[in-house]
N, C-alpha and C positions, 0 to 999 in steps of 0.2 A: 511280104514281110509279116512276121508274127507279132501280134500285139502283146504287150507286157500285162500280166495279171497284177492288179493292185490288191484285190481281196477275193477270197473264195470262202463262202459260207455254206456248209453242208448241214442239212437238218432232215430228220425223218418224221413223218406223220404216220405213226404206226409202222407199217412196212413200205410206205410210199416216200420216195425221194422228193425233196423240195430244196434245191441247190441254186445259189446265185453266185455269179462270177462278175466282178467289176474290172473292166479293162482301162488302160491308160487314156483311151480316147473318149471315155465316158459311157461306152456301151456296156449294157448289163445283159448277160445271158442267164435266162432262167431255165433250168433243166429240172423236170418234175414228172411225177406219175400222177395221173388224175384218178385212176381206179385200178383195181386188180384184173379187170377183164380185158380181153383182147382189144388192142387199140388205145389202151389207157396208160401204157408204160413208155418211158423214154421220150417224153415230149419236150420240145424246146421252143422258147420265145425270146426274141431280142427286144429289149426294153430301153427306155431312157429314164433318167433319174426322176423326172417329173411324173412317171407312171408308177413309181414304187410307193408302197405304204411306208410310213415313218418307221415301223417296226423292222422292215426289211433294210432300210437305210442304216438303222442302228446295228443290225446283224452284220452288215458289210463293214461298217466302221469298226466294230469290235474285232473283226477278222483281219483288219489291215495291219501290216507291219508298222511299228512306230515311225520308221523313217518315211513312210508314205501317208501318214495321217492327214497332213495338211492338204495334200493332193486329193485324197479320198473325200475330205470334207468339201472341197471346192467342186469336185465332180458330182457329188451327191446333193449339193445345195444345202449343206448343213453349216450353220454358223457357230 
């Protein structure tokens, strides 16, 4: 069964991706590029909210649909 996306935040650091997706089960997928050289593109990491910086939590909260704001706050541990 596919998980529902609560928020998706896309950001570029120069020409490198730095994207976060928050799912309804609290999982956060970080898709990013570390550097431009071979092996540095299209990397992925699965994280929990307690592993995120406050700035990333704010990015995700700002990207959340208003109908899902309360759920996103709960999943991200934001009061």
